Backbone as ProteinMPNN parsed JSONL, in Angstrom:
{"seq_chain_A": "MTPPCPLPAPGRKQSACGCAGVFNAHAAIELYAEAFEEAGALQHLEAFCSLNGPRFYGVEPNAEFITLRREPWTVSKTMPFGAEVVVPFRAGETVHWRIV", "coords_chain_A": {"N_chain_A": [[42.834, 61.127, 8.874], [42.793, 57.753, 9.764], [42.472, 56.198, 12.342], [42.8, 52.971, 13.786], [41.233, 52.658, 16.189], [38.786, 51.783, 17.825], [36.045, 52.98, 19.8], [34.9, 51.911, 22.989], [31.664, 50.499, 23.737], [28.917, 52.499, 25.036], [29.21, 53.308, 28.486], [31.491, 51.9, 28.984], [34.43, 52.876, 29.635], [34.037, 55.381, 28.353], [33.889, 58.817, 27.611], [32.536, 62.091, 27.527], [34.345, 64.075, 27.141], [36.654, 63.085, 26.038], [39.718, 62.906, 24.152], [41.077, 61.195, 22.482], [40.906, 60.365, 19.86], [39.094, 59.11, 16.978], [37.063, 56.399, 15.758], [37.014, 55.893, 12.542], [37.41, 54.3, 10.38], [35.503, 52.729, 9.154], [34.162, 54.296, 7.335], [35.88, 56.018, 6.018], [36.679, 57.057, 3.394], [34.214, 57.946, 2.418], [33.622, 59.915, 4.31], [35.751, 61.672, 3.9], [35.005, 62.501, 1.324], [32.67, 63.936, 1.918], [33.781, 66.039, 3.453], [35.519, 67.262, 1.583], [33.643, 68.026, -0.329], [32.085, 69.866, 1.147], [34.01, 71.821, 1.469], [34.194, 72.782, -1.049], [35.941, 71.529, -2.775], [35.87, 69.118, -4.121], [36.917, 68.181, -6.49], [39.547, 67.672, -5.934], [39.707, 65.393, -4.441], [40.432, 62.754, -5.385], [43.193, 63.035, -5.934], [44.143, 63.62, -3.354], [43.445, 61.286, -1.907], [44.487, 59.155, -3.425], [46.613, 59.711, -5.238], [48.621, 61.63, -4.487], [50.19, 60.574, -2.328], [51.508, 58.181, -3.426], [52.954, 59.536, -5.456], [54.639, 61.196, -3.938], [56.197, 59.256, -2.605], [57.372, 58.003, -4.729], [56.253, 55.783, -6.024], [54.085, 53.633, -7.969], [50.645, 54.504, -8.382], [47.711, 52.779, -7.111], [46.228, 50.393, -9.282], [43.61, 49.709, -9.282], [40.213, 50.889, -8.931], [37.731, 52.698, -7.032], [34.256, 53.493, -6.743], [32.434, 56.307, -5.894], [29.27, 57.4, -4.811], [26.906, 59.991, -4.524], [24.909, 59.399, -2.145], [22.773, 59.068, 0.448], [23.259, 57.445, 3.629], [22.917, 55.713, 6.762], [25.024, 55.641, 9.541], [25.834, 52.866, 11.528], [24.763, 52.548, 14.932], [26.248, 51.113, 16.752], [29.006, 48.781, 16.471], [30.162, 45.437, 15.993], [33.138, 44.26, 17.564], [35.283, 42.026, 17.843], [34.879, 40.462, 20.907], [33.683, 42.635, 21.942], [31.605, 45.621, 21.695], [31.592, 48.459, 19.699], [31.51, 52.067, 19.323], [31.091, 53.768, 16.438], [32.549, 56.57, 14.635], [30.395, 59.276, 14.029], [28.111, 57.876, 14.693], [24.857, 56.684, 14.167], [24.263, 58.827, 12.561], [23.698, 60.542, 9.397], [25.541, 59.939, 6.467], [26.599, 61.344, 3.451], [27.776, 60.28, 1.203], [28.635, 57.273, -0.565], [30.371, 54.214, -1.079], [30.102, 52.442, -4.052]], "CA_chain_A": [[43.485, 60.032, 9.549], [41.858, 56.682, 10.041], [43.056, 55.353, 13.38], [42.015, 51.774, 14.083], [41.042, 52.629, 17.642], [37.355, 51.927, 18.109], [35.648, 53.322, 21.161], [34.013, 50.907, 23.576], [30.252, 50.866, 23.815], [28.601, 53.37, 26.17], [29.356, 52.725, 29.811], [32.766, 51.199, 29.062], [35.554, 53.799, 29.407], [33.674, 56.415, 27.408], [33.717, 60.109, 28.243], [32.164, 63.157, 26.601], [35.457, 65.013, 26.957], [37.851, 62.364, 25.589], [40.371, 63.469, 22.976], [42.007, 60.177, 22.013], [40.712, 60.075, 18.449], [37.813, 58.526, 16.631], [37.093, 55.241, 14.886], [36.32, 56.274, 11.318], [37.839, 53.444, 9.282], [34.319, 52.153, 8.513], [33.614, 55.203, 6.321], [36.891, 57.067, 5.823], [36.6, 57.689, 2.079], [32.944, 58.65, 2.343], [33.731, 61.117, 5.148], [36.62, 62.593, 3.16], [34.207, 63.077, 0.242], [31.819, 64.97, 2.522], [34.608, 67.19, 3.844], [35.981, 67.944, 0.371], [32.476, 68.666, -0.933], [31.75, 71.038, 1.96], [35.051, 72.832, 1.247], [34.175, 73.171, -2.456], [37.177, 71.016, -3.359], [35.659, 67.715, -4.461], [37.769, 67.837, -7.625], [40.875, 67.311, -5.422], [39.609, 64.206, -3.595], [41.212, 61.634, -5.911], [44.625, 63.293, -5.71], [44.4, 63.508, -1.915], [43.302, 59.904, -1.426], [45.084, 58.097, -4.234], [47.726, 60.056, -6.115], [49.703, 62.413, -3.867], [51.074, 59.697, -1.552], [52.41, 57.45, -4.312], [53.86, 60.475, -6.125], [55.636, 61.61, -2.945], [57.1, 58.144, -2.306], [57.965, 57.494, -5.952], [55.689, 54.48, -6.394], [52.905, 53.696, -8.83], [49.362, 54.453, -7.67], [46.942, 51.548, -7.306], [45.592, 50.259, -10.591], [42.182, 49.501, -9.077], [39.437, 52.078, -8.619], [36.45, 52.584, -6.348], [33.293, 54.484, -7.208], [31.623, 56.944, -4.852], [28.02, 57.992, -5.293], [26.246, 60.833, -3.516], [23.745, 58.603, -1.756], [22.775, 59.063, 1.909], [23.114, 56.208, 4.406], [23.045, 55.968, 8.194], [26.075, 54.889, 10.223], [25.329, 52.047, 12.636], [25.0, 53.128, 16.262], [27.341, 50.328, 17.325], [29.55, 47.76, 15.582], [30.878, 44.401, 16.727], [34.601, 44.323, 17.507], [35.648, 40.867, 18.655], [33.886, 40.206, 21.951], [33.182, 43.943, 22.374], [30.799, 46.432, 20.79], [32.198, 49.787, 19.666], [30.718, 53.172, 18.788], [31.853, 54.379, 15.357], [32.42, 58.007, 14.393], [29.127, 59.68, 13.424], [27.128, 56.828, 14.992], [23.458, 57.076, 14.039], [24.121, 60.01, 11.705], [23.671, 60.333, 7.955], [26.697, 60.273, 5.64], [25.983, 61.615, 2.155], [28.486, 59.596, 0.111], [28.699, 55.819, -0.368], [31.1, 53.43, -2.074], [29.185, 51.545, -4.769]], "C_chain_A": [[42.437, 58.985, 9.893], [42.424, 55.751, 11.1], [42.194, 54.14, 13.662], [41.778, 51.624, 15.581], [39.574, 52.826, 17.969], [37.093, 52.233, 19.575], [34.748, 52.233, 21.72], [32.58, 51.423, 23.635], [29.998, 51.728, 25.04], [28.67, 52.623, 27.497], [30.676, 52.015, 30.022], [33.893, 52.158, 28.684], [35.23, 54.866, 28.367], [33.411, 57.706, 28.158], [33.377, 61.15, 27.189], [33.321, 64.105, 26.326], [36.734, 64.313, 26.516], [38.408, 62.946, 24.308], [41.3, 62.462, 22.309], [41.896, 59.891, 20.525], [39.362, 59.448, 18.226], [38.032, 57.313, 15.746], [36.295, 55.601, 13.642], [36.71, 55.415, 10.124], [36.656, 52.843, 8.524], [33.783, 53.016, 7.375], [34.6, 56.309, 5.964], [36.746, 57.79, 4.487], [35.315, 58.497, 1.939], [32.982, 59.956, 3.137], [34.676, 62.142, 4.528], [35.826, 63.265, 2.043], [33.293, 64.176, 0.771], [32.622, 66.228, 2.843], [35.086, 67.971, 2.62], [34.818, 68.653, -0.315], [32.116, 69.94, -0.175], [32.755, 72.172, 1.763], [35.088, 73.313, -0.203], [35.393, 72.656, -3.203], [37.059, 69.553, -3.771], [36.557, 67.264, -5.611], [39.182, 67.423, -7.187], [40.878, 66.022, -4.598], [40.472, 63.054, -4.095], [42.704, 61.834, -5.68], [44.98, 63.113, -4.239], [44.424, 62.058, -1.462], [44.169, 58.897, -2.161], [46.368, 58.45, -4.971], [48.896, 60.758, -5.43], [50.687, 61.549, -3.085], [52.019, 58.913, -2.432], [53.412, 58.364, -5.03], [54.977, 60.893, -5.171], [56.671, 60.512, -2.705], [57.701, 57.502, -3.552], [57.493, 56.098, -6.332], [54.47, 54.691, -7.28], [51.631, 53.727, -7.977], [48.675, 53.116, -7.933], [46.284, 51.554, -8.679], [44.082, 50.098, -10.467], [41.506, 50.812, -8.672], [38.246, 51.719, -7.744], [35.539, 53.65, -6.944], [32.509, 54.986, -6.01], [30.383, 57.529, -5.505], [27.452, 58.845, -4.167], [24.901, 60.187, -3.21], [23.74, 58.486, -0.235], [22.591, 57.662, 2.504], [23.378, 56.555, 5.863], [24.105, 55.052, 8.796], [25.441, 54.11, 11.375], [25.643, 52.71, 13.967], [26.104, 52.4, 17.008], [27.797, 49.327, 16.273], [30.242, 46.703, 16.421], [32.383, 44.548, 16.535], [35.124, 43.215, 18.409], [34.532, 40.572, 19.632], [33.236, 41.497, 22.438], [32.215, 44.521, 21.34], [31.387, 47.826, 20.858], [31.24, 50.8, 19.057], [31.546, 53.845, 17.69], [31.645, 55.89, 15.293], [31.136, 58.266, 13.619], [28.039, 58.629, 13.604], [25.707, 57.373, 14.918], [23.213, 58.269, 13.139], [24.137, 59.624, 10.225], [24.981, 60.785, 7.337], [26.147, 60.356, 4.226], [26.689, 60.997, 0.962], [28.607, 58.129, 0.462], [29.579, 55.212, -1.459], [30.111, 52.476, -2.716], [29.964, 50.539, -5.596]], "O_chain_A": [[41.315, 59.321, 10.273], [42.816, 54.626, 10.787], [40.974, 54.265, 13.767], [42.088, 50.586, 16.166], [39.163, 53.923, 18.349], [37.826, 51.798, 20.463], [33.916, 51.688, 20.994], [32.33, 52.628, 23.588], [30.781, 51.696, 25.989], [28.248, 51.473, 27.611], [30.961, 51.568, 31.133], [34.267, 52.233, 27.513], [36.099, 55.216, 27.569], [32.785, 57.698, 29.217], [33.886, 61.086, 26.07], [33.273, 64.866, 25.36], [37.81, 64.902, 26.615], [37.653, 63.43, 23.465], [42.237, 62.869, 21.624], [42.765, 59.207, 19.984], [38.579, 59.272, 19.16], [39.053, 57.203, 15.067], [35.065, 55.617, 13.665], [36.386, 55.75, 8.985], [36.801, 52.482, 7.356], [33.028, 52.527, 6.535], [34.189, 57.423, 5.64], [36.696, 59.019, 4.458], [35.328, 59.605, 1.402], [32.445, 60.974, 2.7], [34.432, 63.345, 4.618], [35.957, 64.471, 1.833], [33.155, 65.227, 0.145], [32.194, 67.342, 2.541], [35.062, 69.202, 2.621], [34.984, 69.759, -0.828], [31.871, 70.979, -0.789], [32.401, 73.346, 1.877], [35.914, 74.155, -0.554], [35.835, 73.281, -4.167], [38.054, 68.829, -3.768], [36.917, 66.09, -5.692], [39.935, 66.878, -7.993], [41.927, 65.602, -4.109], [41.179, 62.434, -3.3], [43.402, 60.904, -5.276], [46.008, 62.518, -3.916], [45.317, 61.647, -0.721], [44.553, 57.881, -1.582], [47.145, 57.552, -5.298], [50.051, 60.497, -5.768], [51.896, 61.766, -3.169], [53.23, 58.965, -2.217], [54.578, 58.005, -5.191], [56.142, 60.936, -5.566], [57.868, 60.786, -2.611], [58.468, 56.545, -3.437], [58.256, 55.317, -6.901], [53.9, 55.781, -7.334], [51.556, 53.043, -6.957], [49.027, 52.407, -8.876], [45.842, 52.594, -9.167], [43.351, 50.323, -11.432], [42.146, 51.72, -8.142], [37.808, 50.569, -7.72], [36.008, 54.596, -7.576], [31.989, 54.204, -5.215], [30.439, 58.08, -6.605], [27.511, 58.464, -2.998], [23.908, 60.395, -3.907], [24.636, 57.852, 0.323], [21.873, 56.822, 1.962], [23.995, 57.578, 6.16], [24.083, 53.839, 8.587], [24.608, 54.642, 12.108], [26.678, 53.361, 14.111], [26.818, 53.004, 17.808], [27.083, 49.052, 15.309], [30.844, 47.021, 17.447], [32.841, 44.923, 15.455], [35.378, 43.435, 19.593], [33.372, 40.445, 19.24], [32.326, 41.452, 23.267], [32.041, 43.969, 20.253], [31.655, 48.333, 21.947], [30.286, 50.439, 18.368], [32.59, 54.431, 17.978], [30.674, 56.415, 15.837], [30.827, 57.555, 12.662], [27.147, 58.505, 12.766], [25.391, 58.394, 15.529], [22.067, 58.685, 12.967], [24.54, 58.519, 9.861], [25.477, 61.871, 7.635], [25.319, 59.534, 3.835], [26.248, 61.169, -0.174], [28.673, 57.769, 1.637], [29.54, 55.639, -2.613], [29.368, 51.782, -2.023], [29.367, 49.7, -6.27]]}, "name": "protein", "num_of_chains": 1, "seq": "MTPPCPLPAPGRKQSACGCAGVFNAHAAIELYAEAFEEAGALQHLEAFCSLNGPRFYGVEPNAEFITLRREPWTVSKTMPFGAEVVVPFRAGETVHWRIV"}
C-alpha cells in the first residue's frame, strides 16, 4: 500500500509508537522489489504490480514499462512537502533497487 500520508518532521506530531501508516510513495516499486526478492519471489513482481489488477478489473494493462536495476541508493532523511518537511519510510536507509 502506498498511502499519501507523509509524516511531519521530528518534533511535529511524531511518536515512536504511532500506527497510522507510512509514507512510502517515494520508493514504492523499489521497496516491493526488495520484499519480493527477500521472499524469493522476484519473478512474481511484474504480475503483482502491473498485471493482476488490470486482469481482475477487465482492463488492458499499461503499455508503458519501467526498468528496475539492483543498485543501492539512500533514502533522504527528510523531504519537502509544501511548507512542511516530512520523514519518508526508511529515511536514511539503503534501498537495493532503483528505477532507471
